[in-house]
C-alpha positions as CSV (number, residue, x, y, z in Angstrom):
1,M,76.0,-63.0,-140.4
2,G,73.4,-60.3,-138.9
3,K,75.5,-58.0,-138.1
4,Q,74.7,-54.6,-136.9
5,K,75.9,-51.5,-139.0
6,Q,78.5,-49.8,-137.1
7,G,77.7,-46.0,-137.2
8,R,79.8,-43.1,-137.6
9,K,78.5,-40.3,-135.6
10,R,79.1,-36.3,-136.7
11,L,80.2,-34.8,-134.1
12,R,79.0,-31.3,-132.6
13,R,79.8,-27.9,-131.5
14,T,78.4,-26.9,-128.2
15,K,77.5,-22.6,-127.8
16,Q,78.2,-20.4,-124.7
17,V,75.1,-17.4,-123.7
18,D,75.4,-14.0,-123.9
19,T,76.1,-13.1,-119.8
20,A,76.8,-9.5,-120.9
21,T,73.2,-8.5,-122.0
22,A,71.6,-10.1,-119.1
23,T,70.9,-8.6,-115.7
24,T,71.6,-10.0,-112.5
25,A,68.5,-9.2,-111.6
26,A,66.6,-12.7,-110.3
27,L,62.8,-12.4,-111.3
28,N,59.6,-13.8,-111.2
29,V,57.4,-14.7,-114.1
30,D,53.5,-14.3,-112.5
31,K,54.6,-11.2,-111.4
32,D,56.7,-9.3,-113.9
33,I,55.0,-10.7,-117.2
34,P,54.3,-6.6,-117.3
35,I,57.4,-6.3,-118.6
36,L,56.8,-7.4,-121.9
37,G,54.3,-4.8,-122.4
38,K,57.8,-2.1,-122.1
39,L,59.1,-3.9,-124.9
40,S,56.7,-1.9,-127.4
41,S,57.0,1.6,-125.1
42,K,57.4,4.6,-126.5
43,D,60.6,5.1,-123.8
44,D,63.9,3.8,-125.2
45,A,65.2,3.7,-121.8
46,E,62.1,1.4,-120.7
47,R,62.2,-0.9,-123.7
48,E,66.4,-1.4,-123.3
49,C,65.8,-1.9,-119.4
50,A,63.1,-4.4,-121.0
51,C,65.4,-6.2,-122.9
52,S,68.4,-6.2,-120.4
53,S,66.5,-7.9,-117.8
54,L,64.4,-10.3,-120.1
55,A,68.4,-11.3,-121.5
56,N,68.5,-13.1,-117.5
57,M,65.0,-14.6,-117.4
58,V,65.1,-16.4,-120.5
59,L,67.7,-18.5,-119.1
60,D,65.4,-19.8,-116.8
61,E,63.7,-23.0,-117.9
62,N,60.9,-22.2,-115.7
63,S,60.7,-18.6,-117.1
64,L,61.3,-19.0,-120.5
65,P,57.6,-21.5,-121.6
66,H,55.6,-18.2,-120.4
67,L,57.7,-15.7,-122.0
68,L,57.8,-17.5,-125.4
69,K,54.1,-18.0,-125.3
70,N,53.7,-14.3,-124.7
71,D,55.1,-13.6,-128.7
72,L,58.5,-12.8,-126.8
73,I,60.4,-13.8,-130.0
74,G,58.0,-11.4,-132.2
75,K,58.3,-8.5,-129.7
76,L,62.2,-8.7,-129.5
77,S,62.6,-9.4,-133.4
78,T,60.6,-5.9,-133.8
79,L,63.1,-4.8,-131.8
80,L,66.2,-5.4,-134.0
81,C,65.5,-2.7,-136.2
82,D,65.1,0.1,-133.5
83,D,66.4,3.5,-133.7
84,N,68.7,2.8,-130.8
85,I,71.6,0.7,-131.5
86,N,71.6,0.5,-127.7
87,I,67.8,-1.2,-127.8
88,V,68.8,-3.7,-130.6
89,Q,72.4,-4.4,-128.9
90,S,70.0,-5.6,-125.9
91,A,67.3,-7.5,-128.0
92,A,69.9,-9.2,-129.8
93,G,71.7,-10.5,-126.5
94,T,68.3,-11.7,-126.0
95,L,67.2,-13.3,-128.9
96,R,70.7,-15.4,-128.9
97,N,70.1,-16.3,-125.4
98,I,66.9,-17.8,-126.2
99,T,68.4,-19.7,-129.5
100,I,70.5,-21.5,-127.0
101,T,68.8,-22.6,-123.8
102,A,65.0,-22.8,-125.7
103,G,66.0,-25.8,-127.2
104,H,65.4,-27.2,-131.0
105,D,61.1,-27.0,-131.1
106,A,61.5,-23.5,-129.7
107,C,64.0,-22.3,-132.8
108,Q,61.9,-24.6,-135.1
109,R,58.8,-22.4,-134.2
110,M,60.8,-18.7,-134.3
111,V,61.8,-20.0,-138.0
112,S,58.3,-21.9,-139.0
113,K,56.0,-18.2,-137.6
114,D,58.5,-16.0,-139.1
115,Q,59.0,-14.5,-136.1
116,I,62.9,-13.4,-136.6
117,L,64.5,-14.5,-140.0
118,G,63.1,-11.1,-141.8
119,S,64.3,-9.0,-138.6
120,L,67.4,-11.2,-139.1
121,S,68.4,-10.0,-142.6
122,A,67.3,-6.7,-142.3
123,S,69.5,-5.9,-139.4
124,L,72.5,-7.9,-140.5
125,N,71.9,-5.6,-144.0
126,L,71.7,-2.5,-142.0
127,M,74.5,-3.1,-139.4
128,L,77.2,-4.2,-141.8
129,P,77.4,-1.6,-143.8
130,K,77.3,1.3,-140.6
131,L,80.4,-0.9,-139.3
132,K,82.4,-0.5,-143.1
133,Q,81.2,3.3,-142.7
134,S,82.7,3.7,-139.6
135,D,86.3,2.3,-140.9
136,D,86.3,4.2,-143.8
137,D,85.7,7.5,-142.1
138,G,87.2,6.8,-138.7
139,N,83.9,9.0,-137.5
140,E,82.5,6.8,-135.0
141,S,83.2,6.6,-131.3
142,C,85.2,3.9,-130.2
143,D,82.1,2.7,-128.1
144,K,79.8,3.6,-131.0
145,E,81.5,1.0,-132.9
146,N,82.0,-1.7,-130.5
147,I,78.2,-1.8,-130.0
148,F,77.6,-2.3,-134.1
149,M,80.6,-5.1,-133.6
150,D,78.3,-6.5,-130.8
151,I,75.1,-6.6,-132.4
152,L,76.3,-8.5,-135.4
153,D,78.3,-11.1,-133.2
154,H,74.4,-11.7,-131.3
155,I,73.2,-11.9,-135.6
156,I,75.5,-14.3,-136.1
157,N,75.1,-16.3,-133.1
158,I,71.8,-16.3,-134.1
159,L,71.9,-17.6,-137.3
160,W,74.3,-20.0,-136.1
161,N,71.8,-21.1,-133.5
162,I,68.7,-21.7,-135.6
163,C,69.9,-22.7,-139.0
164,E,71.6,-26.0,-136.7
165,H,67.7,-26.4,-136.0
166,S,65.7,-25.9,-139.0
167,G,66.3,-26.7,-142.3
168,D,64.5,-24.3,-143.5
169,A,65.8,-21.3,-142.0
170,V,69.6,-22.8,-143.8
171,Q,66.8,-22.2,-146.9
172,Y,66.2,-19.0,-145.9
173,V,70.4,-18.2,-145.5
174,N,70.6,-19.7,-149.0
175,R,68.1,-17.8,-150.8
176,E,68.6,-14.5,-149.0
177,S,72.6,-14.8,-149.8
178,L,73.2,-13.8,-145.8
179,L,76.5,-16.5,-146.1
180,L,78.5,-14.0,-148.5
181,L,77.0,-11.4,-146.0
182,V,78.7,-13.4,-143.3
183,I,81.6,-13.4,-144.5
184,Q,82.6,-9.8,-145.0
185,C,82.3,-10.0,-140.9
186,I,85.3,-11.4,-141.3
187,S,87.5,-9.3,-143.2
188,L,86.6,-6.0,-141.9
189,P,89.5,-4.3,-140.9
190,S,87.9,-3.4,-136.9
191,A,86.2,-6.5,-136.9
192,S,86.9,-7.5,-133.5
193,K,88.6,-11.5,-132.8
194,R,84.9,-12.2,-131.0
195,L,83.5,-11.5,-133.5
196,Q,85.1,-12.8,-137.1
197,I,85.2,-16.6,-134.7
198,S,81.4,-16.0,-134.3
199,A,81.2,-15.1,-138.4
200,A,83.3,-18.2,-138.9
201,Q,82.1,-20.9,-137.0
202,C,78.3,-19.5,-138.0
203,L,80.0,-20.2,-141.8
204,Y,81.0,-23.6,-140.6
205,T,77.7,-25.0,-139.8
206,I,75.7,-23.5,-142.4
207,T,78.0,-24.7,-144.8
208,E,77.6,-28.3,-143.6
209,D,75.4,-30.7,-146.3
210,N,74.3,-27.3,-148.1
211,P,76.2,-27.6,-151.4
212,I,74.2,-24.8,-152.9
213,S,75.9,-22.3,-150.1
214,G,79.6,-23.9,-151.0
215,Q,78.2,-22.7,-154.9
216,Q,77.6,-19.7,-153.6
217,L,80.8,-18.9,-152.4
218,Y,82.8,-20.8,-154.9
219,R,81.2,-18.4,-157.1
220,S,82.5,-15.2,-155.9
221,Q,85.9,-14.7,-156.5
222,D,85.9,-11.7,-153.7
223,H,85.1,-13.9,-150.8
224,L,87.4,-17.2,-151.8
225,K,90.2,-14.5,-151.9
226,I,88.9,-13.8,-148.3
227,I,88.8,-17.3,-147.3
228,D,92.3,-18.1,-149.2
229,S,93.6,-15.4,-147.2
230,I,92.9,-16.4,-143.9
231,L,94.7,-20.3,-144.4
232,C,97.6,-18.9,-145.4
233,W,97.8,-17.1,-142.3
234,K,101.5,-17.6,-140.3
235,G,101.7,-17.3,-136.3
236,N,101.1,-18.8,-133.1
237,D,98.1,-16.2,-132.3
238,P,95.7,-18.7,-131.0
239,H,93.4,-16.7,-132.4
240,Y,94.0,-17.1,-135.8
241,F,95.0,-21.0,-135.3
242,L,91.0,-21.1,-134.9
243,L,90.4,-18.6,-137.1
244,K,91.5,-20.9,-139.7
245,V,90.6,-24.1,-138.4
246,L,86.8,-23.2,-139.0
247,I,87.6,-22.0,-142.1
248,A,89.3,-24.8,-143.3
249,G,86.3,-27.2,-142.1
250,T,84.4,-24.7,-144.3
251,M,86.2,-25.8,-147.6
252,M,86.0,-29.4,-146.5
253,N,81.8,-28.4,-146.1
254,I,82.3,-27.7,-149.7
255,K,84.3,-29.7,-151.5
256,S,81.9,-31.4,-153.7
257,T,81.2,-28.0,-155.3
258,I,84.8,-27.4,-155.8
259,E,86.2,-28.2,-159.5
260,A,88.8,-31.4,-159.2
261,E,91.3,-29.0,-161.0
262,A,91.9,-26.8,-157.6
263,W,90.3,-29.5,-155.2
264,E,93.9,-30.8,-154.6
265,N,95.2,-27.5,-153.8
266,V,92.3,-26.7,-151.4
267,L,92.9,-30.3,-149.8
268,S,96.7,-29.1,-149.2
269,M,95.9,-25.8,-147.8
270,I,93.1,-27.6,-145.0
271,T,95.9,-30.3,-144.9
272,N,98.6,-28.2,-143.4
273,V,96.0,-25.9,-141.0
274,L,95.6,-29.0,-139.5
275,R,98.5,-30.5,-139.2
276,E,99.6,-27.0,-137.8
277,V,97.1,-27.1,-135.3
278,L,97.1,-30.6,-134.0
279,T,101.1,-30.6,-134.0
280,L,100.7,-28.2,-131.0
281,D,101.4,-30.3,-127.6
282,A,98.0,-28.6,-125.7
283,V,99.3,-30.8,-122.5
284,A,103.0,-29.1,-122.8
285,E,100.7,-25.7,-122.7
286,M,99.0,-26.6,-119.9
287,T,101.9,-27.8,-117.8
288,S,103.2,-24.2,-118.7
289,I,100.5,-22.3,-116.7
290,V,100.5,-25.0,-113.5
291,K,102.8,-22.3,-111.7
292,M,100.0,-19.2,-112.9
293,L,97.2,-21.5,-112.1
294,Q,98.6,-21.7,-108.5
295,T,99.3,-18.3,-108.0
296,D,96.1,-16.7,-109.6
297,T,94.5,-18.5,-106.9
298,E,97.1,-16.2,-104.4
299,T,97.3,-13.4,-105.9
300,N,95.0,-9.7,-105.8
301,D,96.7,-7.7,-108.3
302,A,94.5,-6.7,-111.1
303,V,97.5,-6.2,-113.5
304,M,98.6,-9.4,-113.2
305,K,94.4,-11.0,-113.1
306,R,94.4,-9.6,-116.5
307,S,97.5,-11.6,-117.9
308,F,96.4,-14.9,-116.5
309,D,92.8,-14.2,-118.1
310,E,94.7,-13.5,-121.5
311,Q,96.8,-16.9,-120.6
312,F,93.9,-19.3,-120.1
313,E,91.6,-17.8,-123.3
314,N,94.6,-18.2,-125.1
315,I,94.5,-21.8,-124.3
316,G,91.2,-22.6,-123.7
317,K,91.6,-21.4,-128.0
318,F,94.3,-23.5,-128.6
319,L,92.2,-26.5,-126.9
320,D,88.8,-25.2,-129.3
321,A,91.2,-25.1,-132.2
322,Q,92.4,-28.6,-131.6
323,Q,88.6,-30.2,-131.0
324,I,87.2,-28.7,-134.5
325,A,90.1,-29.8,-136.6
326,L,89.9,-33.2,-134.9
327,E,86.1,-33.0,-135.5
328,I,86.7,-31.8,-139.1
329,I,89.1,-35.1,-139.1
330,A,86.3,-37.2,-138.1
331,N,83.6,-35.9,-140.2
332,A,85.3,-35.8,-143.4
333,F,85.5,-40.0,-142.7
334,L,81.7,-40.0,-143.2
335,N,79.7,-41.6,-146.0
336,E,77.2,-38.9,-146.7
337,D,74.7,-42.1,-147.1
338,T,75.1,-43.2,-143.1
339,D,76.3,-40.2,-140.7
340,D,73.9,-40.3,-139.0
341,Y,73.1,-43.9,-139.1
342,D,73.2,-45.4,-135.1
343,D,72.9,-49.2,-134.0
344,D,69.5,-49.1,-133.3
345,S,68.4,-48.9,-136.9
346,D,68.1,-52.0,-137.9
347,E,64.7,-51.3,-138.7
348,E,65.5,-49.9,-141.9
349,E,66.2,-52.8,-143.4
350,W,62.6,-54.0,-143.0
351,Q,61.0,-50.7,-144.5
352,D,58.7,-51.4,-146.9
353,L,59.9,-51.2,-151.1
354,S,57.8,-48.6,-151.6
355,D,60.4,-46.5,-149.4
356,S,63.5,-47.2,-150.7
357,I,61.9,-46.1,-154.2
358,E,61.2,-43.1,-152.4
359,S,64.1,-42.4,-150.9
360,E,66.3,-43.3,-154.3
361,N,64.0,-41.5,-156.3
362,E,64.8,-38.0,-153.9
363,L,68.6,-39.2,-153.6
364,E,68.5,-38.8,-157.1
365,E,67.3,-35.6,-157.6
366,E,69.5,-34.2,-154.8
367,N,72.4,-35.9,-156.8
368,S,71.3,-34.3,-160.0
369,C,71.8,-30.9,-158.2
370,R,74.9,-31.5,-157.7
371,P,78.7,-31.5,-159.7
372,N,79.8,-35.4,-160.3
373,F,83.8,-34.2,-159.0
374,A,83.3,-35.2,-155.1
375,A,86.2,-35.5,-154.1
376,G,86.7,-39.3,-152.5
377,I,87.3,-40.3,-149.2
378,S,90.3,-42.3,-150.8
379,D,92.4,-38.9,-151.7
380,I,91.4,-37.3,-148.0
381,Y,93.0,-39.5,-146.3
382,G,96.4,-39.9,-149.1
383,A,96.3,-36.3,-147.8
384,F,96.4,-36.7,-144.3
385,N,98.2,-39.9,-144.3
386,N,101.0,-38.0,-146.6
387,C,101.1,-35.6,-143.7
388,Q,101.4,-37.7,-140.8
389,L,98.2,-37.1,-139.1
390,P,96.8,-40.4,-138.4
391,M,100.4,-40.7,-135.9
392,T,99.3,-37.2,-135.1
393,I,95.9,-37.8,-134.3
394,V,97.4,-41.3,-132.2
395,R,99.1,-38.7,-129.9
396,K,96.0,-36.8,-128.9
397,I,95.1,-39.6,-127.3
398,E,97.9,-40.3,-124.7
399,F,96.9,-39.9,-120.7
400,A,98.1,-36.6,-119.0
401,D,100.9,-36.7,-116.1
402,Q,98.6,-37.0,-112.6
403,N,99.5,-34.2,-111.3
404,L,98.8,-31.7,-113.9
405,Y,95.0,-33.2,-113.9
406,A,94.8,-32.8,-110.1
407,T,96.0,-29.7,-110.4
408,Y,93.7,-28.6,-112.9
409,Q,90.9,-30.0,-111.4
410,A,91.4,-28.3,-107.8
411,H,91.2,-25.1,-109.6
412,V,87.7,-23.3,-110.6
413,R,89.4,-22.0,-113.9
414,G,91.2,-25.4,-114.8
415,R,88.4,-27.0,-114.8
416,P,86.9,-26.1,-118.5
417,L,90.6,-26.5,-119.5
418,L,90.6,-30.1,-117.9
419,R,87.5,-31.3,-120.0
420,K,88.1,-29.3,-123.2
421,L,91.4,-31.7,-123.0
422,D,89.1,-34.7,-122.2
423,A,87.1,-34.0,-125.0
424,I,90.0,-34.1,-127.3
425,Q,90.8,-37.2,-126.5
426,V,87.2,-38.7,-127.0
427,R,87.4,-36.8,-130.0
428,A,91.0,-38.1,-131.6
429,L,89.5,-41.4,-131.0
430,S,86.3,-41.0,-132.8
431,C,88.8,-39.9,-136.0
432,L,91.0,-43.2,-135.7
433,D,87.1,-45.0,-135.4
434,N,85.8,-43.7,-138.6
435,M,89.2,-44.0,-140.6
436,F,89.3,-47.6,-139.9
437,S,85.4,-48.3,-140.1
438,L,85.5,-47.3,-144.1
439,V,86.1,-50.8,-145.3
440,D,85.5,-50.0,-148.8
441,V,88.4,-47.5,-148.7
442,D,92.1,-49.0,-149.3
443,L,93.8,-46.5,-146.2
444,Q,97.4,-47.1,-147.6
445,C,98.6,-46.7,-144.2
446,D,101.4,-49.8,-143.6
447,Q,100.7,-52.6,-141.2
448,H,103.6,-51.6,-138.8
449,A,101.8,-48.1,-138.2
450,L,98.7,-49.6,-137.5
451,E,100.2,-52.0,-135.2
452,V,101.8,-49.2,-133.6
453,I,98.1,-47.7,-133.2
454,W,97.2,-50.7,-131.9
455,N,99.2,-50.7,-128.9
456,A,98.5,-47.5,-128.2
457,L,95.0,-48.2,-127.9
458,F,95.5,-51.1,-125.8
459,H,97.7,-48.9,-123.4
460,L,95.4,-46.5,-123.3
461,G,92.2,-48.6,-122.8
462,F,93.6,-51.7,-120.5
463,D,97.6,-51.8,-119.4
464,K,98.7,-50.4,-116.4
465,T,99.3,-47.5,-115.5
466,E,101.5,-45.3,-113.1
467,N,101.3,-41.4,-111.8
468,I,98.8,-40.6,-115.1
469,Y,95.5,-40.1,-115.1
470,C,93.1,-42.5,-116.3
471,R,89.3,-42.2,-117.5
472,R,88.9,-46.3,-117.5
473,N,86.0,-46.0,-115.2
474,D,84.1,-43.0,-117.8
475,S,82.0,-45.6,-119.8
476,H,81.7,-43.5,-122.5
477,F,85.1,-43.0,-122.6
478,M,85.9,-47.2,-122.4
479,E,83.1,-47.4,-125.6
480,S,85.2,-45.2,-127.7
481,V,88.1,-47.1,-127.4
482,I,86.7,-50.5,-127.5
483,G,85.2,-49.1,-130.9
484,T,88.3,-47.5,-132.1
485,M,89.9,-51.5,-131.3
486,R,87.2,-53.1,-132.9
487,S,87.5,-51.0,-136.4
488,L,91.7,-51.0,-136.1
489,L,91.8,-54.5,-135.8
490,Q,89.3,-55.6,-138.5
491,R,91.5,-53.5,-140.7
492,L,94.6,-55.6,-139.3
493,H,92.7,-58.9,-139.9
494,H,92.9,-57.8,-143.7
495,C,96.4,-57.3,-143.4
496,N,96.7,-60.1,-141.9
497,S,98.7,-59.5,-139.2
498,K,99.7,-61.3,-135.8
499,C,99.6,-58.0,-133.8
500,L,97.1,-59.7,-131.0
501,N,99.4,-61.9,-128.2
502,Q,97.9,-64.3,-125.6
503,E,98.8,-61.6,-122.7
504,Q,96.4,-58.8,-124.7
505,L,93.8,-61.6,-125.1
506,N,94.0,-62.7,-121.8
507,V,93.2,-58.8,-120.6
508,L,90.5,-58.6,-122.7
509,A,89.1,-61.8,-121.6
510,E,89.3,-61.0,-118.1
511,Y,87.7,-57.5,-118.5
512,L,84.7,-58.6,-120.4
513,S,84.9,-61.3,-117.8
514,N,84.6,-59.5,-114.4
515,R,83.7,-55.8,-115.4
516,C,80.6,-53.8,-114.8
517,L,80.4,-52.1,-118.4
518,S,77.5,-50.3,-120.4
519,D,75.8,-52.5,-122.6
520,H,77.2,-50.9,-125.3
521,A,80.8,-51.5,-123.9
522,V,79.8,-55.2,-123.7
523,A,78.8,-55.3,-127.0
524,G,81.7,-53.3,-128.7
525,M,84.4,-56.1,-126.4
526,I,82.3,-58.8,-128.2
527,G,82.7,-57.4,-131.3
528,L,86.0,-56.9,-130.8
529,L,86.8,-61.3,-129.6
530,G,84.6,-61.8,-132.6
531,I,87.2,-60.2,-134.9
532,A,90.1,-61.6,-133.2
533,G,88.6,-65.0,-133.5
534,Q,88.7,-64.6,-137.5
535,M,92.2,-63.5,-136.9
536,V,94.3,-66.5,-134.7
537,K,92.4,-68.5,-136.7
538,T,94.1,-68.2,-139.9
539,W,97.3,-68.2,-137.8
540,E,97.7,-72.5,-137.8
541,N,99.6,-72.4,-134.8
542,E,99.0,-73.8,-131.4
543,S,99.7,-69.8,-130.0
544,G,96.2,-69.5,-132.6
545,L,94.5,-72.5,-131.2
546,Q,94.8,-71.3,-127.5
547,M,93.5,-68.1,-128.5
548,L,90.7,-69.3,-130.1
549,K,89.5,-71.8,-127.2
550,L,89.4,-68.6,-125.1
551,I,87.6,-66.4,-127.5
552,G,84.9,-69.7,-128.3
553,L,84.7,-70.0,-124.1
554,V,84.3,-66.7,-123.3
555,L,81.2,-66.3,-125.8
556,C,79.7,-69.4,-124.7
557,V,79.5,-68.3,-121.0
558,L,78.7,-65.2,-122.4
559,I,75.5,-66.6,-124.5
560,Q,74.7,-69.2,-121.4
561,K,74.8,-66.4,-118.5
562,H,74.1,-63.1,-119.5
563,D,70.3,-61.9,-119.7
564,N,70.3,-59.3,-122.0
565,M,69.3,-60.6,-124.9
566,W,70.9,-58.3,-127.3
567,L,74.2,-58.9,-125.9
568,V,73.5,-63.0,-126.4
569,A,72.6,-61.9,-129.9
570,E,76.1,-60.3,-130.0
571,A,77.8,-63.3,-128.8
572,V,75.9,-65.8,-131.4
573,D,76.3,-63.4,-134.4
574,S,80.1,-63.4,-133.1
575,L,80.6,-67.0,-132.1
576,M,78.8,-67.8,-136.1
577,D,81.6,-65.7,-137.5
578,V,84.4,-67.2,-135.8
579,F,83.4,-70.8,-136.1
580,A,81.4,-70.5,-139.4
581,D,84.5,-72.9,-141.5
582,G,88.2,-74.0,-141.2
583,S,89.8,-77.1,-139.6
584,A,90.8,-74.9,-136.4
585,A,87.4,-73.7,-135.5
586,D,85.7,-76.9,-136.5
587,T,88.2,-78.8,-133.7
588,I,87.8,-76.2,-130.8
589,A,84.1,-76.0,-132.0
590,R,83.8,-80.2,-130.6
591,Q,85.9,-79.5,-127.9
592,L,83.8,-76.7,-126.5
593,R,80.5,-78.1,-127.6
594,I,79.7,-75.2,-129.1
595,I,77.0,-76.5,-131.7
596,E,75.3,-78.2,-128.5
597,H,75.2,-74.5,-127.1
598,L,73.6,-73.2,-129.4
599,Q,71.0,-75.9,-129.9
600,Q,69.9,-75.4,-126.8
601,L,69.7,-71.7,-126.6
602,L,67.9,-71.2,-129.7
603,P,64.1,-72.0,-128.2
604,K,65.3,-70.2,-125.3
605,M,66.1,-67.5,-127.5
606,K,62.5,-67.4,-129.3
607,S,60.7,-67.6,-126.3
608,K,62.0,-65.0,-124.6
609,M,61.9,-62.7,-128.1
610,K,58.1,-62.6,-127.7
611,S,58.6,-62.0,-124.0
612,E,61.0,-59.0,-124.3
613,R,59.9,-57.6,-127.8
614,G,58.9,-54.4,-126.0
615,K,62.3,-54.5,-124.4
616,L,64.0,-54.8,-126.8
617,G,63.3,-51.9,-129.4
618,K,64.6,-51.6,-132.6
619,R,66.9,-53.5,-131.3
620,F,64.1,-56.8,-131.9
621,Y,65.5,-56.4,-135.7
622,F,68.6,-57.6,-135.5
623,V,67.7,-60.2,-132.6
624,D,65.5,-61.3,-134.9
625,N,67.9,-60.9,-138.2
626,V,70.3,-63.4,-135.7
627,R,67.9,-66.2,-135.0
628,L,67.0,-66.8,-138.1
629,N,71.0,-67.2,-138.9
630,L,71.3,-69.2,-136.2
631,V,68.8,-71.6,-137.3
632,R,71.0,-71.7,-140.8
633,F,74.2,-72.4,-139.4
634,I,72.8,-75.2,-136.7
635,K,72.0,-76.9,-139.8
636,Y,74.9,-76.5,-141.8
637,K,77.2,-77.1,-139.0
638,C,75.7,-80.4,-138.4
639,E,75.2,-81.6,-141.6
640,K,78.9,-81.1,-142.5
641,T,79.7,-83.2,-140.1
642,S,76.8,-85.8,-140.6
């Protein structure tokens, strides 16, 4: 009744700026704005120096707007085709930094004003043959080959960045078939590991929600062979783990363009890669270098430092690969029509009918361009489940030893790895949440396995813990835990499970009543208790009655005492769902005088909605829908008892 949709979020990646190009000089914009003029100098040294200096300036949020107003993008784009490769290298590095730090609007303007795409395409088409030729001839110096690779790496990163912000950029990449050039950057014999990873990341990003790119890839047998060979690579090198998982994500992105006969084999390769990456015990890997962290602080030996750098980099790549693997799984269970749906979007249900008709026509046109053999989510889950990926994901949500966290937190190079480990935990929760939120999909998972996951989630969020690091003061983390538990309990309710016990319910009720929670966490807990109520009222035993009574009591207290009208509406919604019918529900409703409480709330709710309409924002439509349902609910219950 009036229930809000549970939005499943598409996960996104973060990027790093190019620090090699940037100088360390702190420059004042007003004083040094003439530096832009040096970009057009006839002297190569001046142009190169200007690019290098600007690479640092664009990282300053105060400097960048002034520079962009003076056609910085246009001037740098021209230099991407300069005869001096050192200048091209510096210009590309500066543009890369701009696309990361300038934000969405700046990237959009770059594309709309046609300041960068043509130059990127020309430079890519120019540099790639040069690197190929150096591979074939072996005549180029190592330094020159490295410059070619660095330029290509910058260009690929720029493409990746602007395509994340601009659909027009993606269309340009499609029109110019640039994606096929990007793949070649992976397969070059001399390609550096960094260039390969950048190209794979770009490939993964541009193929997302882009069936045209998938059709281009699938029509090219040579490029498919490159992809197949990468997916089949063997070994424990973290670089190849990361590269393989990015290519697996690319193939998942283009699944709608793969013929049904070939999809089964492709899905099997993707699943094997994901299993291989996620089976690695990241916590064990981090534990193995604890002594190295301590030694790194104490030693000044350059050789030992380099060895440590390599170890830290390898662990970082393993963690990055696991993050992306979990992202692929989470995004695989998104409905294409609702992947960007959020819980504030109820207003869509109130839009004019003509908007709906227009949207349907656009959707029909889009789908007419797609093949009819798109893979079903059930097939994907079946493949994942056969490899026991759901249980592998569950192991990623476990807390690590508290001493391990303390050691990494105390070390400047340990903290970034710790943040990645935390991200893996949250992404694992997102995977499980997205899986269990698919109400219309049969997950073919046995009840016992689901109950094991339930207990693991409860332990993660609410059990007492000793000697392990807990993140229960992190509101975002707890929102993820509660949301996943809510989705799973709904699934278990359909299985007629009795996984929830009195002790667990007491802990959940106490948590909701006594903690200072974020609004989203409270809403999640209300929904969780609502599903729990629907579950226990069917048990028809004394335990079920007592648990139902506790749920009703907690929700009644909330609607009487909470000031947030959105959360009150959530609680009312759950009460209506739980106590709509059933002899046990009717018995407890009479004992707690639930109908009387709701009758008293109704006029207050109507009055408060008028005074807080602006504060509610888009949630007003949800609250108003609950109010209308409440009027019907009270009338129905009163007629039933009369």
